[in-house]
FIPALO-680890 format. One line per field, with one value per residue (C-alpha): x, z, y; residue number from 1; residue in one letter. Coordinates in pm, whole numbers, always signed. Each point is the difference from the previous one (the first is absolute). Layout:
<rs>
X [X, ...]
Z [Z, ...]
Y [Y, ...]
num [NUM, ...]
residuo [a, ...]
</rs>
This chain:
<rs>
X [-6277, +234, -107, +165, -203, +70, +158, +358, -70, +3, -337, -43, -355, -313, -361, -319, -352, -317, +129, +319, +372, +177, +379, +209, +366, +265, -62, -372, -52, -330, -99, -348, -127, -313, +187, +366, +100, -91, +99, -70, +245, -14, +196, -141, +68, +182, +238, +142, +107, -314, +103, -315, -368, -306, -369, -284, -329, -49, +318, +374, +234, +367, +263, +331, +239, -225, -340, -295, -180, -339, -188, -326, +108, +380, -47, -111, +219, -30, +271, -183, +258, +359, +44, +158, +350, +214, -114, +192, -312, +94, -304, -378, -274, -376, -213, -297, -113, +331, +304, +333, +339, +342, +323, +309, +58, -279, -259, -343, -286, -363, -304, -356, -46, +349, -28, +16, +302, +93, +342, +10, +256, +164, +225, +317, +235, +138, -116, -325, +93, -343, -362, -270, -347, -24, -352, -92, +311, +255, +374, +272, +338, +296, +355, +219, -269, -315, -316, -268, -356, -337, -366, -113, +315, -5, +148, +311, +193, +304, -50, +33, +231, +157, +349, +227, +219, -216, +129, -185, -349, -77, -358, -303, -330, -304, -162, -116, -93, +345, +228, +338, +290, +323, +339, +369, +193, -318, -158, -373, -252, -345, -297, -367, -105, +261, +126, +186, +258, +191, +345, +159, +253, -98, +358, +291, +86, -318, -169, -378, -29, -347, -259, -334, -285, -206, -206, +89, +375, +252, +239, +321, +242, +345, +244, +155, -342, -103, -335, -52, -347, -157, -342, +60, +327, +206, +93, +99, +24, +249, -140, +236, -219, +229, +344, +113, +88, -100, -164, -370, -133, -373, -284, -379, -272, -312, -208, +152, +356, +301, +192, +339, +206, +364, +254, +245, -79, -365, -84, -364, -71, -343, -99, -330, -211, -108, -161, +278, +219, +313, +27, +336, -87, -261, +151, -352, +72, +187, -306, -336, -317, -304, -89, -309, -219, -274, -107, +285, -51, -210, +118, +70, +74, +268, -72, +201, -25, +239, -241, -271, -288, +22, -225, +290, +80, +195, +42, +340, -108, -174, +115, -149, +45, +244, -8, -166, +133, +201, +245, -15, +302, -12, +236, +44, +21, +27, +321, +110, -268, -302, -298, -233, -319, -117, -327, -95, -340, -159, -75, -345]
Z [+3579, +297, +336, +340, +317, +301, +194, +27, +48, -270, -127, -8, -112, -150, -41, -150, +136, +51, -250, +199, -35, +328, +17, +302, +98, +263, +338, -15, -281, -188, -310, -147, -323, -215, -323, +54, -35, +320, +316, +372, +240, +361, +230, +187, +364, +121, -288, -197, -355, -193, -244, -207, -38, -158, -44, +72, +186, -38, +192, -41, +207, +38, +172, +170, +152, +292, -52, -225, -38, -163, -140, -192, -151, +19, +270, +318, +89, +263, +126, -45, +123, +122, -47, +341, -117, -312, -288, -275, -212, -353, -228, +22, -246, -10, -180, +46, +301, +185, +80, -8, +119, -21, +190, +158, +70, -229, +190, -161, +171, -115, +96, -125, +140, +29, +380, +123, -144, +9, -66, -253, -51, -337, +10, -51, +230, -255, -40, -186, -244, -155, +9, -266, -88, -356, -125, +241, +207, +223, -69, +260, -163, +194, +5, -188, -33, -193, +95, +227, -134, +174, -98, +346, +141, +279, -142, -209, -246, -221, -347, -257, -295, -215, -11, +302, -175, +77, +148, +300, -83, +154, -72, -217, -136, -191, -296, -359, +88, +109, +299, -12, +237, -21, +152, -5, -325, -186, +38, -79, +35, -158, +12, -94, +242, +277, -83, -330, -4, -281, +87, -161, +72, -19, +48, +181, +165, +198, +310, +40, +361, -62, -256, -38, -244, -84, -294, -216, +63, +211, +144, +197, +120, -60, +89, -141, -48, -238, +2, -213, -147, -174, -113, +11, +195, -296, -176, +216, -68, +189, +129, +121, +243, +57, -69, +361, -41, +361, +108, +54, +261, -71, -216, -3, -249, +64, -139, -343, +122, +102, +305, +96, +313, +77, +278, -135, +24, +78, -367, -98, -369, -146, -347, -159, -177, -326, -318, -237, -102, +17, +379, +47, +344, -145, -342, -103, -368, +11, +99, -147, +202, +94, +246, +202, +161, +229, +354, +225, +127, -297, -222, -368, -269, -252, -355, -319, -376, -291, -200, +77, -47, +79, +89, +147, +333, +239, +374, +147, +363, +267, +231, +315, -45, +273, -110, -272, -256, -6, -271, -81, -192, -228, +149, -346, -242, -371, -179, -304, -181, +80, +164, +280, +128, +361, +187, +367, +92, +343, +149, +159]
Y [+7209, -5, +135, +3, -18, +222, -287, -125, -370, -265, -122, -377, -70, +151, -113, +141, -30, +206, +256, +55, -74, -77, -40, -109, +5, +49, +161, -79, +250, -20, +197, +23, +151, -24, +67, -94, +365, +182, -189, +34, -161, -118, -231, -295, -71, -195, +77, -292, -69, -80, -271, -47, +83, -161, +79, -240, -23, +377, +82, +45, -218, +97, -211, +60, -250, -84, +158, +73, +334, +53, +297, +46, +332, +38, +264, -175, -298, -272, -235, -330, -248, +9, -378, -28, +91, +17, -219, +177, +46, +99, -24, -6, -92, -48, -256, -233, +202, -35, +208, -185, +123, -164, +51, -149, -371, -113, +199, +29, +184, +18, +204, +35, +349, +152, +4, -360, -184, -369, -145, -283, -274, +58, -306, +206, +187, +245, +357, +64, +276, +58, -118, +20, -122, -131, -79, -282, -64, +166, +5, +57, +63, -138, +131, -249, -268, -88, +190, -141, -27, -21, +19, +112, +169, -259, -320, +61, -216, +43, +142, -277, +58, -269, +153, +20, +258, +301, +328, +134, +128, +338, +108, -68, +126, -122, +170, -42, -356, -113, -39, +173, -61, +197, -59, +69, +48, +89, -344, -11, -283, +28, -234, +8, -273, +25, -350, +8, +277, +171, +128, +306, +274, +366, +118, -169, +331, +65, -142, -3, +113, +149, -105, +173, -53, +307, +124, -298, +5, -188, +259, -28, +271, -151, +279, +318, +156, -278, -181, -309, -50, -297, -115, -375, -28, -119, +324, +296, +372, +215, +329, +271, +192, +296, +138, -43, -368, -64, -323, -53, -239, -33, +129, +18, +91, +204, +283, -56, +45, -205, +122, -144, +64, -61, -35, +255, +369, -78, -37, +30, -57, +72, -114, +97, -264, +158, -127, +105, -296, +216, -12, -180, -135, -234, -58, -98, +48, -332, -203, -100, +13, +203, +274, -89, +262, -123, -76, -110, -355, -111, -286, +57, -257, +93, -117, +46, -41, +37, +219, +251, -39, -370, -292, -195, +164, -225, +25, +92, -22, +200, +277, +152, +373, +125, +367, +203, +62, -323, -106, -371, -124, -302, -262, -155, +294, -63, +84, +192, +204, -213, +166, -102, +162, -11, +43, -17, -142, +39, -340, +2]
num [1, 2, 3, 4, 5, 6, 7, 8, 9, 10, 11, 12, 13, 14, 15, 16, 17, 18, 19, 20, 21, 22, 23, 24, 25, 26, 27, 28, 29, 30, 31, 32, 33, 34, 35, 36, 37, 38, 39, 40, 41, 42, 43, 44, 45, 46, 47, 48, 49, 50, 51, 52, 53, 54, 55, 56, 57, 58, 59, 60, 61, 62, 63, 64, 65, 66, 67, 68, 69, 70, 71, 72, 73, 74, 75, 76, 77, 78, 79, 80, 81, 82, 83, 84, 85, 86, 87, 88, 89, 90, 91, 92, 93, 94, 95, 96, 97, 98, 99, 100, 101, 102, 103, 104, 105, 106, 107, 108, 109, 110, 111, 112, 113, 114, 115, 116, 117, 118, 119, 120, 121, 122, 123, 124, 125, 126, 127, 128, 129, 130, 131, 132, 133, 134, 135, 136, 137, 138, 139, 140, 141, 142, 143, 144, 145, 146, 147, 148, 149, 150, 151, 152, 153, 154, 155, 156, 157, 158, 159, 160, 161, 162, 163, 164, 165, 166, 167, 168, 169, 170, 171, 172, 173, 174, 175, 176, 177, 178, 179, 180, 181, 182, 183, 184, 185, 186, 187, 188, 189, 190, 191, 192, 193, 194, 195, 196, 197, 198, 199, 200, 201, 202, 203, 204, 205, 206, 207, 208, 209, 210, 211, 212, 213, 214, 215, 216, 217, 218, 219, 220, 221, 222, 223, 224, 225, 226, 227, 228, 229, 230, 231, 232, 233, 234, 235, 236, 237, 238, 239, 240, 241, 242, 243, 244, 245, 246, 247, 248, 249, 250, 251, 252, 253, 254, 255, 256, 257, 258, 259, 260, 261, 262, 263, 264, 265, 266, 267, 268, 269, 270, 271, 272, 273, 274, 275, 276, 277, 278, 279, 280, 281, 282, 283, 284, 285, 286, 287, 288, 289, 290, 291, 292, 293, 294, 295, 296, 297, 298, 299, 300, 301, 302, 303, 304, 305, 306, 307, 308, 309, 310, 311, 312, 313, 314, 315, 316, 317, 318, 319, 320, 321, 322, 323, 324, 325, 326, 327, 328, 329, 330, 331, 332, 333, 334, 335, 336, 337, 338, 339, 340, 341, 342, 343, 344, 345, 346, 347, 348]
residuo [m, n, r, q, a, d, v, t, e, a, l, n, g, i, a, f, g, k, g, l, f, v, a, v, g, g, g, g, v, v, l, r, s, p, d, g, i, d, w, i, s, k, r, l, s, p, p, c, t, l, e, d, i, t, f, g, d, e, k, f, i, a, i, c, g, s, g, a, f, s, t, p, d, g, k, n, w, t, l, e, n, d, f, g, g, s, t, g, l, t, r, i, a, h, g, a, g, k, f, i, a, g, g, e, r, g, g, i, w, t, s, v, n, g, n, d, w, t, k, r, e, s, g, v, s, r, r, i, t, s, v, a, f, l, r, d, r, f, f, a, f, v, d, g, a, l, p, r, v, s, e, d, a, i, v, w, r, e, f, e, f, e, s, a, n, l, p, s, l, l, d, g, a, f, g, n, g, r, f, l, l, g, g, q, s, g, q, v, l, t, s, e, d, g, k, k, w, t, r, s, i, a, s, p, y, v, n, f, y, r, i, r, f, a, n, g, l, f, l, s, p, v, g, s, g, v, i, l, s, s, v, e, g, l, k, w, t, e, i, q, t, s, k, t, g, q, s, l, s, d, l, a, f, g, n, g, r, f, v, a, v, g, p, q, a, r, i, i, e, t, v, e, m, q, s, e, p, s, i, p, f, l, n, i, s, a, f, m, g, i, e, i, r, g, e, v, g, k, t, y, e, i, i, s, a, d, t, s, p, s, s, n, w, r, s, l, g, k, v, s, l, p, v, s, p, y, r, w, f, d, p, n, p, i, k, n, s, q, q, r, f, y, r, s, v, l, v, e]
</rs>
């Protein structure tokens, strides 16, 4: 479903938290919605192009080239820090109790509360194009160079990869028990431990400027209204979100719905999460797994067997329920006409 907000500026980022979608863009424009359908807009002062937004510590933090704004509800905003001048901030993320923002000349800024920010030495002078928190470490993606990595967002080192012939990596996410980094020309790196990496190509004609993990899927808007989706990061499904063919810049998931925003014509795409396997956005009919319904935050063990009933159930791993219902996809599905049965067991 395609919707157009009552603003003229491009939308650059979107986040979900506290039951609310909040999108930001040019001219200090902010949009908020509980369902991704009906939106309320306002403009922040002083006006600036809001480049990105994240949710953490019960608040939203949005950044522009030289400042950070915070809000607990998407309605009342506070200018937290102007950073003392232009820093060219481009992206922001939250993880391990910290906010992290990246910008021009290798600039990395961190904060534990979104108000007091400290500049960190990244070890590079090139532009930081994106930042992300993946499981237990922070990544800062560098224009034309290997990413920087840190466990505490304070001390940074170069990302280690055995091949020097690697196009620039642009963004990353963690989900389904694996790290995923994406780059130019469709390059993808995946790893279960963050040390040994598998390299693949999703498509030589796309660039992974944004990668999100939500509801069991890696997702990336790659241009022309197309979003690529994958369970394990090796096989990708192309999703045409609308007939407009216009680019999308970011997406978020909440309240059983994906919402994507874009820089051209203020695109807002909403896609319902439904149980029928015919929904093309998810393409769930192509995957094997189980839908888990339970208490969010609880840990469930996934077990499987080749027959039912069976006395030979084997563990496939554990998952902390991020939403309910939640679709868990088998990272190693069986082939051909074989069958597999799944159960989820609450871990006490």
